[in-house]
N, C-alpha and C positions, 0 to 999 in steps of 0.2 A: 678823361673831358673832353679833348681837345678832338677827340673822332667824333663824339658827340655834336661839338661844335661845327664840323666839319658838313657833316650828314646835316645839322638842318640847314647849314648855309647852302647849301644842293640843292634844296625843296624849290622847285617856283611857285607848285599849286598844292597846298593843304585842304584836303575838305574831312570834316571830322564830326559824322554823327547828325547828318542835315536830315531832315523828315519836310515833307511838303504837302499841304493838302489846301482843295478848294473847298467854295461853298457853292454847292448848285442848286438854282432854284428849282424848287418844284411845284410852285403856283405862286400867278399875280396877285398881287393887293392892288386894286385897284382906287382905294380912296385910303384915307387916314383913319378913317373907322374902322376899316377890314383891317390895317396893321394892328392895329391897338389892341381890336378885339381878338387875333387870333394869338397877341402877344401874351393876354389875360390868361387863353386857352393853354397854352406854351404849345400853341401850333407854330414852330419856325418857319416853315414853308420852303426849306430847302435841307439840301443831303450833303453830307460828307465823303468827298471824294479824295483819298489817299493816293499821292502820287511818285513820294521820292517816301521809302521809309529808311531812316537809318543808316545813310550811304556814308561811309569813310574809305577815300582812297588819298595816296600822292600820287602827284609828278613831278620829279626830277631837272632839274636843268639839262637840254640836250636831250630829252624824252621826244620821241613821235608817237602822241600815244591816241588809241585808239578806244571810241567809244561806239559801241554796237547794239543793236536789241530792234524789236517789232516794234510797228507803229504805237501811240499808245502807253508803254515801257515805262515812261519817264524820261527820257535822253533830252529831248526838246526843253523841259522844267529845269531838269539839272544845269544845263548850258548856261539858261536864264540865270539863275543863279550865282552861277562862278562868274557869268558878265556881269554882275550887281544889276540885273532887270529885275527881279524878285528878290524878296526877301525870303529868307525859311523861315518857317515856324519855328524848326529848332533846330540846332546845331551851329555851326562855324565855317566861314570858308577863310583860308589866308591866302594871300597870292603877293608874290617877290618880285615888284617889277612892274611896269605897263602893260597891263591885258586889254589884245585888240581883239573884236568879234566880228564877227562874218555869218550873222546866224540868218538874219530873213533878209530877204532883198527888198531893198526901198527905205528900212529903218533909218531914218535920221537926213533922208532925201525929199527937197522941196520941185513938184514937179514945176514949177513958175520959175524956179532959179535956172541958170546958164549951169552945164556942166561944171566951169572953173569955180561956179562959188556956191554950187553943189559938193566939189571937194572941199571947199575951205571950212563949208559947216559941216560935213560929216567929220572931217579932222578935227575941228574945236570939241564935238560932240564926245569924242575919242580922248578929248585932256591934251591934243596937240596945241603950241604955240603959235601964232601966223607966221613967225620966224621959222618954227620946225616945218611947218606945210611949204611953207616957199623950198626950202632947201628938198624937197622929197616932189612934188610938183612935177616937173618934167620926168622922170624918172615914173612918175601914176600916167601922167598920159599917154607916153611912150608906152608901157606896159597893155594898156587898154586900147592902146592902139587909134585915139579918139581924136587928134590934133583937128582935124578940119570941124571937130562940131564941137569943140567944148564952150564955143561963145553960142551955141544953141540952146534954149532951153531943154530941161530935160522930157518934159511934154512931147516933143518933136522925136523921143529917142526910141527905139523900136526897143523890145524887152532885151535881145540879145545885147545890145549896146549898153545898157545900164544895169544889167549882168558883170559886163565887162569892168563898168567902171567901178562899181560897188566892190568889187573884188580884187581890182588894184589898187584903190583905197587902201584896203584891209593887209593885203600883202609887202607892199611898199611902204605902209606906215613903222618906224623903226620903234615897232612893241617890243618886248621881252617876250612873252607870251601870246601865240594867235591860237587864237578859236576857231576853229572851219566847220559848217555843217554843211554837208552832199556838195560842196564845191566843185566835184568832179563832174554831176551830171548837168551841168550847164554851158551856156554858151555853146559855140559851133565845135566842129574837130579841129580847126586850127588852136582854138584857144584851151580846146581843154589839152593838146599837146603842149601850150605855154604851160598850163597848171601843172601838169606834169614833172615839166621841165624845175617849174619852181620845187616842187617836192624834193625832187633828186637833189637839186641843190640845198636844200633846207636842211635834209637830212645827213648832207655828206658835211656841212657848215653846223652840226649839233644845234641847230634853232631850237624852243621849246614849241610842238606843233601838239594840239590836243583837234582831233580828225573826227566827227561824226559821221558813220556812213553807214549804208547797207550794201556796200562791196568787199565782198569778200577776199576778193582779188590785193583791194587796195591796203586792208589790213595787212597781208602779206608782204606785196610790195615795199612800202614804206613805212611801216610802225614796228618798232623794238618793245611798245607792250600795247595791253589793252583790255578790255573789259567788257562784260556783256551785264547788261540791266533785262530784267524779267518781272514785270509789276513792281517795278517799285523797288528793285532787290537789286544787289550784286550776285550774281549766281558765279560768276568766271572773269578770274581775272589772274594775268598772267604773260604768256609767251602767244605773240598774235597767231601761229597756226592752232594752237589748243581753245585758244575762244573761238575761232573764225570756224572749225567745228564744232563747236557748240552751239555756233549762232545756226548753223547748219542741222542740227541735230531737231532744233525746235522747228525745222520746218518739215524732218524726216517722218516727225510725231503728228504732227499735222497731217501730212500727206497719206499716215497709216489711220489714221481714224477716218479723214474724209472717206478713202477708198472701204472701209469698215462697213461705213453708215450706205456709201451707195451701194456695195454688195447685198446690205440686210434689204434694201428696199426694191430690188431689183425684182422684177416678176420672171420667173422662167417661164419659157414659152409651152403650152401644150398644142400637140398634133392631131390629127385623127389617129394615126398611128401608134403614136410612142409621147411620152411626157418626159421632159428633163427635170428631173426631181430635186437635183444639189448639185453641184461642182464647185472646188475650191482648189488650191494650192496649198499642198503638205509637205513640210520637212519633219523626218522622223514620226508620220502618222501625227502630224501636230499641225494647224492651220496656221501657214504664215502668207502674210501679205506684202512683207516687205523685204528681201530677200538682200544676202551678199552677194559679191562677184566673186563667181566660180562654187557657190555653192546648188549643188545638185538637189532637185524636187522632184516630187511628183504632182500632175496633173487629174486628180480624182472626181470623176460623173458618177451619176446615181439615175440611169433609167431604166423608165417602166415603159413596158411593150403591152401593145392592148391586146395584140394577136402574135403570134408567131411572126417574124419576118424573116423570109428566104434570102437567104446570100446578103443580110446586113450588114451595112459596117456606122462604124464611128467615128467619124473625122474633127480631129480639134486644130484651130491654126493659131496661133500667136501674133500678134498684131503690136509692132511697136509705135512711139505717138507721133512720127511721121506716115501712119498709116500703111506699112510694110510688114509683108508677113517675115515674120521673122524663125521660127517653128513651125511646119506641116506635119502634122500624125495622123495615121488614121489603124482601125482594129484590122485592117487589111493585110497586115505581113503577120495577122495569128493565123490566115489560111485557114482559117475554120468554115466550111458553108451553114447555113441554117444558124451563128454564130448567137441571133439574139431571137431567141423562144419567147411565148407569151409570159409575163412576168418581170421581175427588177433585176436589173443587173449593173454592176460595180467596175466600171472601166479606168484603169489605172495607165497613166502614160510615167514614166522614170526618165525623166531628162535630165541628160548630162549639161548643167548650166556652161553654155557660151557666151551667154547676151554679154551684152554692155548694159553699163547703166541707164536707166528711163524708166519711164510708165510703161506699161504694155496692158493689152486686155485680150479675153478669148471668146474665136465666136467658134459655132460647134454648127455640125448637120450631120442627118442620120439617113442614108439611104437605103433601100431594099431592092438590087440590083442597078438600076439605070434610071426608078425613079425618086424622088426626093420625098422621104416621109418626115424629116422636120428641119427648121433651121432656124439657127439664132444668131445673133451679135452681139456682142458686149456682153456677156453674159459673167463677165467675171472680170478686176481689175487686180493688177499686184504691181509694185515696180524693184529696181534695182539698186541698191547701194552704190554710191559713186568711191570708187577707191583709186587714188592718185599714184599708186605704183602700179595700176593695172591698164594693160596698154596693146592686148593683144585679143581679136575677136574672134572665134572659129568661124566658120561659116555653118559646119555639117555637125550638130551634136548628133552623139548616140544616143537614140531612143529604144525602151525596152515598153512592150502593151501587153498587159493580162485585163481578161474580163470574167468574172466571178458570177 
């Protein structure tokens, strides 16, 4: 019983079965008559968009808690519910202590007031008394480095100055829970360094911070727990490395789908002498467009020759995302004159994979002696997954070539 009470007292934020939806208008009613007519017909004039679906999690005191997800996944809506800007359709949010949000630049700021006046206005909106703001004021100004500008109107501030002031109010306010949304993406390099120092201090001092970010480096660097939101659901919760990897895999899956679509749409070149009928990357005779580090693969091409090509050569270049040739190979190593007779041939380049992670595309060329019979760039795209344990790149892979 005492253990349960101790665990309950350790909770800073508890979100239980929270769901949130919005009504999106599908048509405009220009008059009361039209509105009544639509009501009688049962036409609502809106659709329901479900943004959050049965979200539950806990943040404990002293947690540096990361929330990640793609744009449109529901992160911002969740933050506004936690910060009591939005009310959920169902579920509950329990906050222990004073929560200070830094969600959107300019919320609670008035451009016609001075920097000093905006500090007191913003502090009051966060629930602090004048005496409390008095005690924090010098620290806020020092962190923002705006001492010479505090008596000027906010409308005369640059966007960077406004960011510094708003963020300084948030972090110097003596709250129990700090909610931050993409703060390390704002301000100049020197200010970002101050933010990073603050984060390290906050982590060391066991302050409770909820950080929403697209930077997986920040998640790994600062957070002790994290969660991933996809389409309004929590799909991963726990260790920062595992959540960061799950987030990165979303983009790997998207890249794979985009590469597949791009390859399907690609038109293979037809020359007067020959035609490239097909080309792909395969592993164990199955097409693969996303490979692991060190996973050997085959570039397989199908070439149709419209006549005999005397001294014919088929060549490929694998080009990295910087436009550099990573692998060059040709059938010349087969040392077979008159290799390409009239008809269809399958060429296989078996490649020892020493490529670094990243995206690659394939260029091809067919020559008859010294004459170019066919050339086609960017005929196929594929990618190599990143592996943080991999730190060596060999420059000369072994390649076996076969033609049938």
